[in-house]
C-alpha positions as CSV (number, residue, x, y, z in Angstrom):
1,M,149.8,111.9,68.8
2,S,153.1,113.2,69.9
3,E,155.5,110.2,71.1
4,P,156.8,110.7,74.5
5,G,160.4,109.8,74.9
6,V,162.4,108.4,77.7
7,Q,162.7,111.5,79.4
8,D,158.9,111.9,79.6
9,I,158.9,108.2,81.1
10,E,161.4,109.2,83.6
11,Q,159.4,112.5,84.8
12,G,156.4,109.9,85.7
13,G,153.3,111.7,86.5
14,E,153.1,114.7,84.0
15,A,153.5,112.5,81.1
16,V,151.1,109.9,82.1
17,A,148.5,112.1,83.1
18,A,148.1,113.8,79.7
19,S,146.8,110.4,78.5
20,T,143.5,111.7,77.6
21,D,145.0,114.9,75.9
22,A,147.7,113.3,74.0
23,V,145.5,112.5,71.1
24,K,143.7,115.1,69.0
25,K,140.8,114.6,66.7
26,P,138.5,111.5,66.6
27,R,138.3,109.8,63.2
28,G,135.3,107.6,62.4
29,G,134.1,107.7,66.0
30,Q,131.4,105.2,67.2
31,V,129.5,105.0,70.4
32,I,128.5,101.5,71.1
33,E,125.0,101.1,72.7
34,P,125.0,100.3,76.4
35,G,125.0,96.4,77.0
36,R,122.5,95.6,79.8
37,A,122.0,91.8,78.6
38,L,123.1,89.8,75.8
39,A,120.4,89.3,73.0
40,L,119.3,85.9,72.0
41,A,120.1,84.7,68.3
42,D,117.0,83.6,66.5
43,F,117.5,80.5,64.5
44,G,114.7,78.6,62.7
45,P,114.3,74.9,62.7
46,P,115.0,72.9,59.4
47,S,112.2,73.2,56.9
48,I,110.4,69.8,56.3
49,G,107.2,68.6,54.9
50,A,104.0,67.7,56.5
51,G,104.8,64.0,56.9
52,D,108.0,64.7,58.6
53,R,106.3,67.3,60.8
54,L,103.6,64.8,61.9
55,I,106.4,62.0,62.7
56,R,108.4,64.6,64.6
57,L,105.3,65.6,66.7
58,A,104.4,62.0,67.3
59,Y,108.1,61.2,68.4
60,K,108.0,64.2,70.7
61,M,104.7,63.0,72.3
62,G,106.2,59.6,73.0
63,L,105.3,57.4,70.3
64,R,108.6,56.0,69.5
65,G,110.3,52.6,68.5
66,G,107.6,50.0,67.4
67,L,104.6,52.2,68.3
68,L,105.7,54.8,65.7
69,S,107.0,52.6,62.8
70,L,104.3,49.8,63.5
71,R,107.0,47.0,63.2
72,K,109.3,45.2,65.5
73,P,112.2,47.5,66.6
74,A,115.4,46.7,64.7
75,K,118.4,45.2,66.6
76,P,121.0,47.9,67.8
77,R,123.6,48.2,65.1
78,L,125.6,50.8,63.6
79,L,124.7,52.0,60.0
80,A,127.8,53.9,59.5
81,T,131.4,54.8,61.2
82,A,132.3,58.3,61.5
83,A,135.7,59.7,61.2
84,N,136.9,61.6,64.4
85,P,137.4,65.2,63.1
86,L,139.4,66.4,66.3
87,P,142.7,64.8,67.3
88,G,143.2,64.2,71.0
89,D,146.1,64.8,73.4
90,R,148.9,62.1,72.7
91,A,150.3,62.8,76.2
92,A,146.9,61.9,77.8
93,G,146.7,58.9,75.7
94,T,149.9,57.7,76.6
95,A,149.0,58.2,80.3
96,L,145.9,56.1,80.0
97,R,147.9,53.1,78.5
98,A,150.1,53.5,81.5
99,G,147.0,53.3,83.9
100,H,146.4,56.9,84.6
101,F,144.0,59.7,83.5
102,L,145.9,62.9,82.9
103,I,143.6,65.8,83.3
104,H,145.0,69.3,83.4
105,G,148.5,68.0,84.7
106,L,146.7,65.8,87.3
107,K,147.6,62.0,87.1
108,L,144.7,60.0,88.4
109,P,145.0,56.3,88.6
110,I,142.1,54.7,86.7
111,A,142.0,51.8,89.2
112,Q,141.2,54.5,92.0
113,V,138.3,56.1,89.9
114,D,134.8,55.6,91.3
115,F,132.9,55.4,88.1
116,G,129.6,55.1,90.0
117,G,130.0,58.7,91.2
118,A,129.6,58.1,95.0
119,G,133.2,59.7,95.4
120,R,132.6,62.9,93.6
121,L,135.7,64.2,91.5
122,A,136.3,67.8,90.5
123,P,134.0,69.0,87.7
124,P,136.7,69.2,85.1
125,V,137.8,65.7,85.7
126,E,134.2,64.3,85.9
127,R,133.5,65.9,82.4
128,V,136.4,64.1,81.0
129,V,135.8,60.8,82.6
130,H,132.0,60.5,82.2
131,G,131.8,62.2,78.9
132,F,134.4,59.9,77.4
133,H,136.5,62.7,76.1
134,W,139.5,60.6,76.9
135,L,138.5,58.3,73.8
136,A,140.1,61.0,71.4
137,D,143.1,61.0,73.6
138,L,143.7,57.4,73.4
139,E,143.0,57.2,69.7
140,A,145.9,59.7,69.3
141,A,148.5,57.7,71.3
142,A,148.8,54.6,69.2
143,P,147.3,52.6,66.2
144,R,143.8,51.3,67.1
145,E,144.8,47.7,67.6
146,Q,147.3,48.8,70.3
147,V,144.8,50.7,72.5
148,T,141.4,48.8,71.9
149,A,142.0,46.7,74.9
150,V,142.6,49.9,77.0
151,A,139.4,51.4,75.9
152,E,137.3,48.1,76.7
153,R,138.7,47.9,80.3
154,I,137.7,51.4,81.0
155,L,134.4,51.2,79.4
156,S,133.5,47.9,81.1
157,S,134.4,49.3,84.4
158,W,132.3,52.2,83.7
159,M,129.3,50.2,82.6
160,Q,129.4,47.7,85.6
161,A,129.5,50.9,87.9
162,N,126.4,52.5,86.0
163,A,124.5,49.4,85.1
164,K,121.2,51.0,86.6
165,M,120.0,53.8,84.9
166,P,118.1,56.5,86.8
167,A,114.8,57.7,85.6
168,R,115.8,61.3,85.8
169,P,119.2,63.3,85.8
170,G,120.8,64.3,89.1
171,K,121.9,60.8,90.4
172,G,125.6,61.3,90.0
173,P,127.8,63.0,87.3
174,A,127.4,60.3,84.8
175,W,123.6,61.0,84.6
176,N,123.4,64.8,83.9
177,V,122.4,65.7,80.5
178,G,125.7,67.3,79.3
179,N,127.8,64.3,80.2
180,A,125.5,61.8,78.9
181,G,125.0,63.7,75.5
182,A,128.7,64.0,75.2
183,R,129.2,60.5,76.1
184,L,126.8,59.1,73.5
185,L,128.3,61.3,70.7
186,N,131.8,60.3,71.8
187,W,130.8,56.5,71.5
188,L,129.3,57.0,68.2
189,V,132.1,59.0,66.8
190,H,134.7,56.5,68.4
191,A,132.6,53.3,67.7
192,P,135.6,51.7,66.0
193,L,137.6,51.8,69.0
194,L,135.0,50.3,71.1
195,L,133.6,47.9,68.9
196,T,136.5,46.0,67.0
197,G,137.8,44.0,70.0
198,A,137.5,40.2,70.2
199,D,134.9,40.3,73.1
200,K,131.5,39.7,71.1
201,A,129.4,40.0,74.4
202,L,131.1,43.2,75.1
203,R,130.2,44.6,71.7
204,Q,126.7,43.9,72.4
205,Q,126.7,45.3,75.7
206,V,128.1,48.7,74.2
207,M,125.4,48.7,71.7
208,D,122.7,48.1,74.3
209,A,124.3,50.9,76.3
210,V,124.2,53.3,73.3
211,G,120.5,52.5,72.6
212,D,119.7,52.8,76.3
213,T,121.3,56.4,76.6
214,A,119.7,57.5,73.4
215,R,116.3,56.6,74.9
216,W,117.2,58.2,78.1
217,L,118.1,61.7,76.5
218,D,114.9,61.4,74.5
219,S,113.2,61.7,77.7
220,N,115.5,64.0,79.8
221,V,117.2,66.3,77.4
222,G,114.7,69.2,78.6
223,R,115.9,68.6,82.2
224,A,119.5,69.8,81.5
225,E,121.5,71.7,83.9
226,D,122.1,74.6,81.6
227,T,121.8,75.4,77.7
228,L,125.2,74.3,76.7
229,A,124.5,70.8,78.4
230,Q,121.3,70.7,76.7
231,V,123.0,71.3,73.2
232,A,125.2,68.3,74.1
233,G,122.2,66.2,74.9
234,W,120.7,67.3,71.4
235,C,123.8,66.4,69.7
236,G,123.8,62.9,71.0
237,I,120.1,62.5,70.2
238,V,120.7,63.7,66.6
239,A,123.6,61.4,66.2
240,A,121.8,58.5,67.3
241,G,119.2,59.3,64.8
242,L,121.5,59.3,62.4
243,L,123.6,56.2,63.0
244,L,121.2,53.8,64.4
245,P,118.4,52.0,62.7
246,D,114.8,53.4,62.7
247,G,116.3,56.8,63.4
248,R,114.3,59.1,61.2
249,A,111.8,60.2,63.7
250,R,114.6,60.8,66.3
251,R,116.8,62.7,63.9
252,L,113.9,65.1,63.0
253,F,112.9,65.3,66.9
254,G,116.7,66.0,67.5
255,E,117.3,68.5,64.9
256,A,114.4,70.8,65.8
257,G,115.3,70.8,69.5
258,L,119.1,71.4,68.7
259,I,118.3,74.5,66.5
260,Q,116.2,75.8,69.2
261,A,118.7,75.2,72.0
262,L,121.5,76.7,69.9
263,G,119.3,79.9,69.5
264,E,119.0,80.1,73.3
265,L,122.7,79.4,73.7
266,L,124.1,82.1,71.4
267,G,124.0,85.9,71.3
268,D,123.4,87.7,67.9
269,D,127.1,87.8,67.1
270,G,127.7,84.0,67.6
271,G,129.1,84.2,71.3
272,V,127.9,81.8,74.0
273,M,125.7,83.4,76.7
274,S,128.4,82.3,79.4
275,R,130.8,84.6,77.5
276,S,133.2,81.8,78.1
277,P,135.7,81.0,75.3
278,L,135.8,77.4,76.7
279,G,132.0,77.3,76.3
280,Q,132.5,78.4,72.8
281,M,135.2,75.8,72.1
282,E,132.9,73.0,73.5
283,A,129.9,74.1,71.5
284,I,131.9,74.2,68.3
285,A,133.5,70.9,69.1
286,L,130.2,69.3,69.8
287,L,128.7,70.5,66.5
288,T,132.0,69.5,64.5
289,R,131.5,65.9,65.8
290,L,128.0,65.8,64.8
291,V,128.7,67.1,61.3
292,A,131.1,64.1,61.2
293,C,128.1,61.7,61.8
294,Y,126.2,63.4,59.0
295,R,129.3,62.9,56.6
296,A,129.3,59.3,57.7
297,C,125.8,58.7,56.5
298,R,126.4,61.0,53.5
299,R,123.6,63.2,54.5
300,D,124.0,67.1,54.5
301,P,123.4,68.9,57.8
302,P,120.7,71.3,58.0
303,E,121.8,74.6,56.6
304,A,121.1,76.3,59.9
305,L,124.0,74.1,61.5
306,D,126.5,75.4,58.8
307,S,125.1,79.1,59.5
308,I,125.7,78.8,63.1
309,M,129.2,77.4,62.6
310,Q,130.1,80.3,60.5
311,L,128.8,82.7,63.1
312,M,130.6,81.0,66.1
313,V,134.2,80.8,65.0
314,P,134.9,84.7,64.4
315,P,134.2,85.4,68.2
316,L,136.6,82.8,69.4
317,L,139.2,84.1,67.2
318,T,138.6,87.6,68.7
319,L,140.2,86.4,72.0
320,T,143.3,84.8,70.6
321,H,146.7,86.7,71.1
322,G,149.5,86.8,68.6
323,D,150.7,83.4,69.6
324,G,147.3,81.9,68.5
325,A,146.3,80.9,72.2
326,L,143.4,82.3,73.9
327,G,143.3,85.0,76.4
328,S,142.0,83.9,80.0
329,W,138.5,84.8,80.3
330,Q,135.4,83.5,82.4
331,G,137.2,80.7,84.0
332,G,139.2,79.8,80.9
333,W,143.0,79.8,80.5
334,A,145.6,80.3,77.7
335,V,144.3,77.2,75.6
336,S,147.1,76.5,73.3
337,A,147.4,77.8,69.8
338,G,147.5,74.1,68.5
339,D,144.2,73.1,70.3
340,V,142.6,76.4,68.8
341,A,143.8,75.9,65.3
342,N,142.8,72.1,65.4
343,L,139.4,73.1,66.3
344,V,139.0,75.8,63.8
345,S,140.6,73.7,61.0
346,A,137.9,71.0,61.8
347,T,135.2,73.4,61.2
348,G,136.2,74.1,57.7
349,V,135.5,77.9,58.5
350,R,137.9,80.4,57.2
351,T,137.6,83.7,58.8
352,R,139.2,86.7,60.7
353,P,138.6,87.8,64.3
354,L,135.9,90.3,65.0
355,R,137.4,93.5,66.1
356,D,134.0,94.5,68.1
357,V,131.9,91.7,69.4
358,R,129.2,93.8,71.0
359,Q,126.8,91.2,72.4
360,W,129.7,88.8,73.6
361,G,131.1,91.9,75.2
362,Y,134.8,91.7,74.2
363,Q,136.7,94.5,72.3
364,R,139.9,93.5,70.2
365,A,142.4,96.3,69.1
366,V,145.5,95.2,67.0
367,A,148.2,97.5,66.3
368,Q,151.2,96.0,64.4
369,K,152.5,93.2,66.6
370,S,150.4,94.3,69.6
371,I,147.1,92.9,70.6
372,L,144.7,94.5,73.2
373,Q,141.9,92.4,74.7
374,F,139.2,94.3,76.7
375,D,136.0,92.9,78.6
376,A,133.4,95.8,77.9
377,A,130.2,93.9,79.1
378,P,128.4,92.8,82.3
379,P,129.4,89.1,83.5
380,P,127.1,86.5,82.2
381,L,123.6,85.9,83.8
382,A,123.6,83.3,86.5
383,R,121.6,81.0,84.5
384,H,124.3,80.9,81.8
385,A,127.5,81.0,84.0
386,R,129.6,77.8,84.7
387,S,132.7,79.4,86.1
388,G,131.5,83.0,85.8
389,C,134.3,85.8,86.7
390,A,133.8,89.4,88.0
391,S,136.1,90.6,85.1
392,T,134.4,93.7,83.7
393,L,136.8,96.3,82.5
394,A,139.7,93.9,82.7
395,L,142.3,93.9,79.9
396,E,145.0,91.6,78.4
397,F,147.9,92.9,76.3
398,S,150.4,91.0,74.2
399,H,153.1,92.0,71.9
400,A,154.7,89.6,69.0
401,G,153.0,86.7,70.8
402,Q,154.5,87.6,74.2
403,R,151.8,88.2,76.9
404,I,152.6,91.3,78.8
405,I,149.4,91.8,80.9
406,V,147.2,89.0,81.5
407,N,144.3,87.6,83.8
408,C,145.0,84.7,86.1
409,G,142.5,82.5,84.3
410,G,142.1,78.9,85.3
411,G,139.0,78.9,87.5
412,A,137.3,76.2,85.4
413,A,140.5,74.1,85.5
414,A,140.4,73.8,89.4
415,G,140.6,70.1,90.3
416,G,143.5,69.4,88.2
417,L,147.0,70.6,89.3
418,M,145.1,74.0,89.9
419,P,144.0,73.6,93.5
420,V,140.1,73.6,94.2
421,R,140.5,75.9,97.0
422,L,141.7,78.6,94.5
423,E,138.8,78.3,92.1
424,Q,136.7,81.2,93.7
425,G,139.7,83.3,94.1
426,L,140.6,82.9,90.3
427,R,137.1,84.2,89.4
428,A,137.4,87.4,91.7
429,T,138.0,90.7,90.3
430,A,141.4,90.9,92.0
431,A,142.5,88.0,89.6
432,H,142.0,90.2,86.8
433,S,143.8,93.2,85.5
434,T,141.6,95.8,86.6
435,L,140.5,98.2,89.3
436,V,139.1,96.7,92.6
437,L,137.6,98.7,95.5
438,D,137.8,97.7,99.0
439,D,138.9,94.3,98.0
440,A,135.3,93.5,96.9
441,N,134.2,92.0,93.8
442,S,132.5,94.2,91.0
443,T,130.0,91.2,90.7
444,A,129.4,88.8,93.5
445,V,131.1,85.5,93.1
446,L,129.2,82.5,94.4
447,I,130.1,78.8,94.8
448,N,129.4,76.4,92.1
449,G,130.5,78.8,89.3
450,G,127.5,80.9,90.1
451,L,127.5,84.9,90.1
452,G,125.4,87.2,92.1
453,T,124.6,91.1,92.0
454,G,126.9,93.6,90.8
455,V,127.4,95.1,87.3
456,T,124.2,95.5,85.4
457,E,125.3,98.1,82.8
458,V,128.4,98.8,80.7
459,E,128.8,101.8,78.7
460,V,131.2,101.6,75.7
461,D,132.7,104.0,73.2
462,R,135.1,103.2,70.5
463,R,137.0,105.5,68.4
464,T,139.9,105.9,65.9
465,L,142.1,109.0,66.6
466,E,144.5,111.0,64.7
467,G,147.5,112.7,66.5
468,E,150.6,114.8,65.4
469,R,152.8,113.8,62.5
470,G,150.1,111.4,61.2
471,S,150.3,109.0,64.0
472,G,147.1,107.4,65.1
473,A,145.5,105.4,67.9
474,T,142.5,103.3,69.0
475,R,140.7,104.7,71.8
476,L,138.4,102.6,74.1
477,E,136.4,103.9,76.9
478,A,134.1,101.8,79.1
479,S,132.4,102.3,82.6
480,H,130.4,99.9,84.8
481,D,128.2,100.2,87.8
482,G,129.3,97.3,89.9
483,Y,130.4,99.6,92.7
484,A,127.7,102.2,92.4
485,A,125.4,100.8,94.9
486,R,127.9,99.9,97.6
487,Y,130.3,102.8,97.3
488,G,128.6,105.6,95.2
489,L,131.3,105.3,92.4
490,V,131.3,104.2,88.9
491,H,134.4,102.7,87.4
492,R,135.4,104.2,84.0
493,R,138.6,102.9,82.1
494,I,140.1,104.8,79.0
495,L,142.7,102.8,76.9
496,I,144.5,104.4,74.1
497,L,146.6,101.9,71.9
498,R,149.1,103.6,69.4
499,D,148.9,102.3,65.9
500,D,152.6,101.3,65.9
501,G,151.8,99.0,69.0
502,T,154.5,100.3,71.1
503,E,152.5,102.2,73.7
504,L,149.4,101.6,75.8
505,R,148.1,104.5,77.7
506,G,145.3,104.0,80.4
507,E,143.3,106.0,82.9
508,D,141.0,104.8,85.5
509,L,138.6,107.0,86.9
510,L,136.2,106.7,89.8
511,V,133.1,109.0,89.2
512,P,130.5,109.8,91.8
513,H,127.1,108.2,91.2
514,G,123.8,109.1,92.4
515,R,122.3,112.5,93.9
516,K,123.5,112.1,97.4
517,G,127.4,111.9,97.6
518,K,128.8,109.5,100.2
519,R,131.5,110.6,102.6
520,G,134.7,109.1,103.6
521,M,137.5,107.1,101.9
522,V,137.5,103.7,100.3
523,G,140.5,101.7,99.4
524,F,141.5,100.9,95.7
525,A,144.0,98.7,93.8
526,I,144.7,98.6,90.2
527,R,146.1,95.3,89.3
528,F,148.1,94.1,86.2
529,H,149.1,90.6,86.2
530,L,152.1,90.0,84.2
531,G,152.7,87.2,81.8
532,P,155.2,84.4,82.3
533,G,158.9,84.7,82.1
534,I,159.0,88.5,82.5
535,E,161.9,89.9,84.5
536,I,161.1,93.0,86.5
537,G,162.9,95.8,88.3
538,R,161.7,99.1,90.1
539,S,162.6,102.5,89.4
540,E,164.5,104.5,92.2
541,D,161.3,106.6,92.8
542,G,158.9,103.8,92.9
543,L,156.7,105.1,90.1
544,G,158.2,103.0,87.3
545,I,158.9,99.3,86.6
546,G,161.3,97.9,83.9
547,M,160.4,94.7,82.3
548,A,162.5,92.5,80.4
549,L,160.6,90.0,78.2
550,P,161.6,86.5,77.2
551,D,161.9,87.7,73.5
552,G,164.7,90.2,74.6
553,S,162.4,93.3,74.2
554,Y,162.3,95.7,77.0
555,W,159.2,97.6,78.3
556,Q,158.5,100.2,81.0
557,F,155.5,100.6,82.9
558,R,154.9,104.0,84.8
559,S,152.4,105.3,87.2
560,G,151.2,108.7,87.2
561,S,149.1,108.3,90.3
562,G,151.4,106.7,93.1
563,E,154.0,104.1,93.9
564,V,153.9,100.8,92.1
565,T,154.3,97.7,94.3
566,I,155.1,94.3,93.2
567,E,153.2,91.1,94.4
568,E,153.1,87.5,93.6
569,S,150.3,86.0,91.4
570,I,149.4,82.9,89.4
571,W,148.8,82.2,85.9
572,A,147.1,79.3,84.2
573,D,149.1,78.0,81.2
574,G,147.8,76.3,77.9
575,Q,146.8,73.0,79.9
576,G,145.1,74.7,82.9
577,R,148.2,74.4,85.2
578,P,149.4,76.9,87.6
579,V,152.4,79.1,86.9
580,P,153.9,81.5,89.4
581,V,154.0,85.1,87.9
582,Q,154.1,88.7,89.3
583,Q,151.7,91.5,89.4
584,L,152.0,95.5,89.5
585,V,149.7,97.0,91.9
586,I,148.9,100.8,92.4
587,Q,147.0,101.2,95.6
588,G,145.9,103.6,98.1
589,M,142.8,105.5,99.5
590,V,140.4,107.5,97.3
591,S,137.6,109.9,98.2
592,R,133.9,109.0,97.7
593,G,134.0,112.1,95.7
594,G,135.9,110.3,93.0
595,G,139.6,110.3,91.5
596,N,141.6,109.4,88.6
597,F,144.7,107.1,88.2
598,S,146.8,107.1,85.0
599,W,149.5,104.7,83.8
600,L,151.5,104.1,80.8
601,L,153.1,100.9,79.3
602,K,155.8,101.6,76.7
603,K,158.2,99.6,74.7
604,M,161.7,101.0,75.1
605,G,163.8,98.7,72.8
């Protein structure tokens, strides 16, 4: 591949339009099968003897407690104490000591929280409050003896507001399966923080609440709001089976249910069906805490759990940039490198990122210090989506840890400092670095995190290319049918990343679809949201943009298909907080007969 110089950039269209011709022979080319839907992973339940199978079946049928053991139920107590494997956020813990929840930058006075759920909070806030994820933050803020009283005060308020347990899920956020499962698991993992105070009556109330919640989950885990919530419920059940008396039957029941639920949650390559890196992290964190409960009992977890953990970590690492933080996909944000590293370290899994996560749907190309992430799959099915985004064929690009092209991200953090009113907009196609037709989403974005009709099929081709003078490149080509039914056009995107990481060429094509061609014109916009801290300036002809990065490097973006305009945008940082950024936009009208639009991003010095 011949290297275009500065003069080629200055000349604009001719240099960029040659993007598909600038490379020569394919080397080791591979066509990836079209991804219509994500395949379910198949995991078998733990192998147990006939006696244990009978006990598990009896428990599943409702023969529990004294009916199963034929003796008086044991008094609730802990058989062992688990060590918390995942450190919390010290700043959030300090805020708790000062009387506030600190969630995605939002300070929420504890005294103003309606723990009964009548006054609904934003979903990410409800998850932290009712799932008791804040216990890890409080534990990280100071020695246990200094924070126990704070934990007891919040827990007492919560138990008073939730004294009456509903028969079924749906009576407020405290009693959906996901929050109840996470709460039970966190109560058990952080039991020393809750049970070492001077109030003996409160300690007994806590143990009664643990037992009641475990029994509630036994009966209601099958009514979970989605598969990830069901996994949380099963983790709580298994943890209770491990750490509470007479728990053998519950553990056997829970292990079988957990393995089955994980098989429905994960695709063949270990990615969650929601295609969300946040969902991936949540599932890994649940299993990591559960493994800590096994260790506390000096019992080995089922082999399947270890295999599943080994399977889940590599896809997550696929979506990390050079700084170790995550890309912004499916409602997620640029989760900090420290949070990702702490989670992976706690799993004990040592592995590398996957290059080609076919079923999860992300492609990763690494060239020296540059990393390209590419969404090459349909959005998640509606039953799996929590904060589903219409992001098909969007990209993110970074160099030496500096994000250059990003997606807005942060839809799942709306309700913290990210305003709730922006939630749907942050999930839209226009909030991602890709092409948009007629300001319409490639897949319909619905309220409450859901998705409607749109992209059903994505075809992907990945090849390694050789060019002139021994230079090479990675070529990714993908297309989606999200606009085919409405506009008779298929969007195809070609990306070529040089092996030295200094140049990313792109071409967006609109290809007529169907036997009957549609007449007229339709508006298009190709958006490139820029990373934080980038200073930009336009060229005199309006076709180029110079970009000075915070690390002192200089890049140039060049359009071969029309003027580049600059608009305001927003980006969610490592805590899900809004950061103002800018975006580059190539826009105009295109014939229903199709068109192609080329562009170039190149490091200049």
